[in-house]
C-alpha positions as CSV (number, residue, x, y, z in Angstrom):
1,X,9.7,29.6,-8.1
2,X,10.5,28.1,-4.7
3,X,11.8,24.6,-5.7
4,X,11.8,23.6,-2.0
5,X,15.2,22.1,-2.2
6,X,16.6,23.7,0.6
7,X,18.5,21.5,3.0
8,X,18.6,18.7,0.8
9,X,21.5,16.7,-0.3
10,X,22.7,16.1,-3.7
11,X,25.6,14.0,-5.2
12,X,26.4,14.9,-8.8
13,X,28.9,12.9,-11.0
14,X,30.5,14.2,-13.9
15,X,30.4,17.5,-12.3
16,X,33.8,19.3,-12.5
17,X,32.4,20.3,-16.1
18,X,29.4,21.1,-18.6
19,X,26.3,19.8,-17.8
20,X,27.3,17.9,-14.2
21,X,28.6,21.5,-13.1
22,X,25.8,23.5,-14.4
23,X,23.6,20.9,-12.4
24,X,25.7,21.1,-9.5
25,X,25.7,25.2,-9.5
26,X,21.8,25.3,-9.9
27,X,21.2,22.7,-6.9
28,X,23.4,24.5,-4.9
29,X,21.8,28.0,-5.3
30,X,18.4,26.3,-4.7
31,X,20.0,25.3,-1.5
32,X,21.3,22.0,-1.6
33,X,24.4,20.9,0.2
34,X,26.3,19.2,-3.2
35,X,28.6,16.7,-3.6
36,X,31.1,16.8,-6.8
37,X,32.6,13.9,-8.4
38,X,34.7,13.7,-11.2
39,X,37.9,11.8,-12.1
40,X,40.1,15.0,-11.9
41,X,40.9,16.8,-8.7
42,X,42.1,20.0,-10.0
43,X,38.9,20.7,-12.3
44,X,36.7,19.7,-9.0
45,X,38.6,22.5,-7.3
46,X,37.7,25.2,-9.8
47,X,34.2,23.8,-9.5
48,X,34.0,24.3,-6.1
49,X,35.5,27.7,-5.8
50,X,33.2,29.0,-8.6
51,X,30.1,27.5,-6.6
52,X,31.2,28.7,-3.4
53,X,31.0,32.1,-5.0
54,X,27.4,31.7,-5.5
55,X,26.2,29.7,-2.9
56,X,26.5,29.1,0.9
57,X,26.0,25.6,1.1
58,X,28.1,22.4,1.9
59,X,30.6,21.5,-1.1
60,X,32.4,18.3,-1.1
61,X,34.3,16.8,-3.9
62,X,35.6,13.6,-4.6
63,X,38.0,12.4,-7.5
64,X,36.8,9.0,-8.5
65,X,36.5,6.7,-11.7
66,X,33.1,5.3,-11.3
67,X,33.9,2.8,-14.1
68,X,35.0,0.7,-10.9
69,X,32.6,-0.6,-8.7
70,X,34.8,0.1,-5.7
71,X,34.9,3.8,-6.5
72,X,31.1,3.6,-6.2
73,X,31.3,1.4,-2.9
74,X,33.5,4.0,-1.3
75,X,30.8,7.1,-2.2
76,X,28.0,5.1,-0.6
77,X,30.3,4.5,2.4
78,X,31.3,8.2,2.7
79,X,27.9,10.0,1.8
80,X,25.3,7.5,2.4
81,X,22.5,10.6,3.1
82,X,22.1,11.6,-0.6
83,X,18.5,13.1,-1.1
84,X,19.3,13.4,-5.2
85,X,21.4,11.5,-7.3
86,X,22.3,13.1,-10.6
87,X,24.3,10.5,-12.9
88,X,26.1,12.3,-15.6
89,X,29.9,10.9,-15.9
90,X,30.8,9.6,-19.2
91,X,31.6,10.2,-22.8
92,X,30.8,7.7,-25.2
93,X,33.1,8.2,-28.3
94,X,31.5,8.5,-31.7
95,X,31.9,6.2,-34.7
96,X,30.3,3.5,-36.8
97,X,29.8,-0.1,-35.7
98,X,33.3,-0.8,-37.7
99,X,35.2,2.3,-36.4
100,X,34.7,1.1,-32.6
101,X,36.6,-1.8,-31.5
102,X,35.2,-3.8,-28.5
103,X,37.7,-2.7,-26.0
104,X,36.9,1.1,-26.5
105,X,33.2,0.3,-27.0
106,X,33.5,-1.6,-23.1
107,X,35.7,1.0,-21.6
108,X,33.0,3.6,-22.7
109,X,30.1,1.6,-21.3
110,X,31.6,0.6,-18.3
111,X,31.6,4.1,-17.1
112,X,28.3,5.7,-18.3
113,X,26.3,2.2,-18.7
114,X,27.3,0.4,-15.9
115,X,28.6,3.3,-13.8
116,X,24.9,4.6,-13.9
117,X,23.5,1.1,-13.1
118,X,26.1,0.7,-10.3
119,X,25.3,4.1,-8.7
120,X,21.5,3.4,-8.9
121,X,21.8,0.1,-7.2
122,X,23.7,1.3,-4.3
123,X,22.1,4.6,-3.7
124,X,18.5,3.2,-4.4
125,X,19.0,0.6,-1.5
126,X,19.6,3.6,1.0
127,X,16.6,5.5,-0.3
128,X,14.5,2.8,0.0
129,X,15.4,2.4,3.5
130,X,14.3,6.3,3.7
131,X,11.5,5.8,1.5
132,X,12.5,8.8,-0.3
133,X,14.9,10.0,-3.0
134,X,15.3,11.2,-6.7
135,X,17.5,9.8,-9.0
136,X,18.0,11.7,-12.7
137,X,20.2,9.8,-15.0
138,X,21.2,12.2,-17.7
139,X,21.3,10.0,-20.9
140,X,21.3,11.9,-24.4
141,X,19.1,12.4,-27.1
142,X,21.0,9.7,-29.1
143,X,18.5,6.9,-27.6
144,X,15.9,8.7,-29.9
145,X,18.0,10.0,-32.9
146,X,19.5,6.5,-33.8
147,X,22.7,8.4,-35.4
148,X,24.8,5.2,-36.7
149,X,28.2,7.3,-36.9
150,X,27.4,7.4,-32.7
151,X,26.3,3.7,-32.5
152,X,28.2,3.2,-29.1
153,X,26.3,6.1,-27.8
154,X,23.0,5.2,-29.6
155,X,23.2,1.7,-27.9
156,X,24.3,2.9,-24.4
157,X,21.7,5.7,-24.3
158,X,18.6,3.8,-25.5
159,X,19.8,1.0,-22.7
160,X,19.8,3.7,-20.1
161,X,16.4,5.2,-21.0
162,X,14.9,1.9,-21.2
163,X,16.8,1.4,-17.6
164,X,15.5,4.5,-16.3
165,X,11.6,4.0,-17.5
166,X,12.1,0.1,-16.0
167,X,13.0,1.5,-12.7
168,X,10.9,4.5,-12.4
169,X,7.9,2.7,-13.2
170,X,8.2,0.8,-9.8
171,X,10.2,3.0,-7.6
172,X,7.3,5.1,-6.6
173,X,6.5,2.0,-4.1
174,X,9.4,2.5,-2.6
175,X,8.8,6.6,-2.4
176,X,11.5,6.9,-4.9
177,X,11.5,9.0,-8.4
178,X,13.4,7.8,-11.3
179,X,14.0,10.0,-14.4
180,X,15.9,9.8,-17.7
181,X,16.9,13.5,-18.7
182,X,17.9,13.1,-22.8
183,X,19.6,16.4,-23.7
184,X,20.7,16.9,-27.6
185,X,23.8,19.0,-28.6
186,X,24.8,21.0,-25.3
187,X,27.7,23.7,-25.5
188,X,30.0,22.2,-23.2
189,X,33.9,22.4,-23.2
190,X,33.7,19.0,-25.3
191,X,31.4,19.8,-28.1
192,X,33.1,23.3,-28.5
193,X,36.4,21.7,-28.8
194,X,34.9,19.3,-31.4
195,X,33.3,21.8,-33.4
196,X,36.6,23.8,-33.4
197,X,38.5,21.0,-34.9
198,X,35.3,20.5,-37.5
199,X,35.3,24.1,-38.4
200,X,39.4,24.0,-38.6
201,X,39.1,20.8,-40.9
202,X,36.3,22.4,-43.0
203,X,37.1,25.9,-43.6
204,X,40.8,26.1,-42.3
205,X,39.4,28.6,-39.3
206,X,38.3,27.2,-35.8
207,X,37.1,30.4,-35.0
208,X,34.0,29.9,-37.3
209,X,33.0,27.2,-35.2
210,X,29.4,28.9,-34.1
211,X,28.6,29.0,-37.7
212,X,28.1,25.1,-37.7
213,X,25.5,25.8,-35.0
214,X,23.6,27.7,-37.4
215,X,21.4,24.7,-38.8
216,X,20.3,23.7,-35.3
217,X,16.9,24.8,-33.9
218,X,17.4,28.4,-32.7
219,X,20.7,28.4,-34.1
220,X,22.6,27.4,-31.4
221,X,23.2,24.3,-29.0
222,X,21.5,24.2,-25.6
223,X,23.5,25.9,-22.9
224,X,24.8,24.0,-19.8
225,X,22.7,26.0,-17.6
226,X,19.4,25.0,-19.3
227,X,20.1,21.6,-18.4
228,X,21.3,22.4,-15.1
229,X,17.7,24.1,-14.4
230,X,15.8,21.2,-15.9
231,X,17.8,18.9,-13.4
232,X,16.7,21.1,-10.6
233,X,13.4,21.0,-11.4
234,X,13.1,17.4,-11.8
235,X,14.6,16.9,-8.6
236,X,12.1,19.2,-6.9
237,X,8.6,18.6,-5.3
238,X,7.4,20.8,-7.7
239,X,7.8,17.8,-10.3
240,X,6.5,14.8,-7.3
241,X,4.4,13.0,-9.8
242,X,7.2,12.5,-12.2
243,X,8.8,9.0,-12.4
244,X,9.6,6.4,-15.4
245,X,9.5,9.4,-17.8
246,X,12.0,10.4,-20.6
247,X,12.2,14.0,-20.7
248,X,14.1,15.5,-23.6
249,X,15.8,18.9,-23.9
250,X,16.7,19.1,-27.9
251,X,14.5,21.9,-29.1
252,X,12.5,19.0,-31.0
253,X,15.5,17.6,-33.0
254,X,14.8,13.9,-32.0
255,X,11.1,14.4,-33.0
256,X,11.9,15.0,-36.4
257,X,11.9,12.7,-39.5
258,X,14.4,14.6,-41.5
259,X,18.1,15.8,-40.9
260,X,19.5,19.4,-41.2
C-alpha cells in the first residue's frame, strides 16, 4: 500500500530507541525526511546510521531534553516545516501512590505530559498557518487499564489521551489531525531489561525473561515495528478522516475485565 508519505517531513521525539526509532525507520522507508530527537547524542547517531542503511532520505538528529520549554522553542526555530509530529519521549516510573513522591511525579510529567503539550502547542501554531499537519501522541494503554501500581503513568496517559481527543475534535477546522496512539506492552530495550530483572528476582535466571510474556495475548509483547507501522499509517492520507480518536494496539488487554 502506498501511504503517499514521500516528500513529507516528520519529527519524532524519543527517537533513538524503541517505539520512536521504529516509527522513524518506518516513516523514512515510506519516503519521509525525519528529524530524530532524544536526550543522548550517541544513541541518536546509532539510530541515524541504522536508518540511513535502509532509506535515502534526509535524517537530522537533535540531542535535547524536552522537559525544558526552551528546548522545544529551539526545535521549532530549527525545524519549522514539519508535516508530521510524533510525540513519544518520556518514561513514567512505576509504583503506587505512596511509592512515587512529588519530585519524581513532577519530573516524569515535565517530560511526557507537559513535554507533549508544549510540543503540540508550538507545532500546532505552525501547522495551522499552513492548514496542514498531523500530530500523533504515543501515550499508552495505562490510560485504560488503570493499574494502581503504575498510577503516575495511568494519570499521565489519561491526561494525554483526553488532551489528544479534545484537541483533535476541533483541529480539523485548521486542517490538522490529532490522534492518541495507546500501545500496550512493547518489546523495547526498557521492557526487556525490566523482564530480565523480574525473571532473575523470581527464578534466579534472567535468561528466562520471555517466559514472563507467555500470559500475554499471542504469548508475546507487541513488536516496536508494529507500533511504528501503525504510526506511519495514521500519519498518512490513507487515514485522512481520523482525528480526535484513540487507537489502542494491545491485542485486547485493555478491553478485558479480568487480569491474566
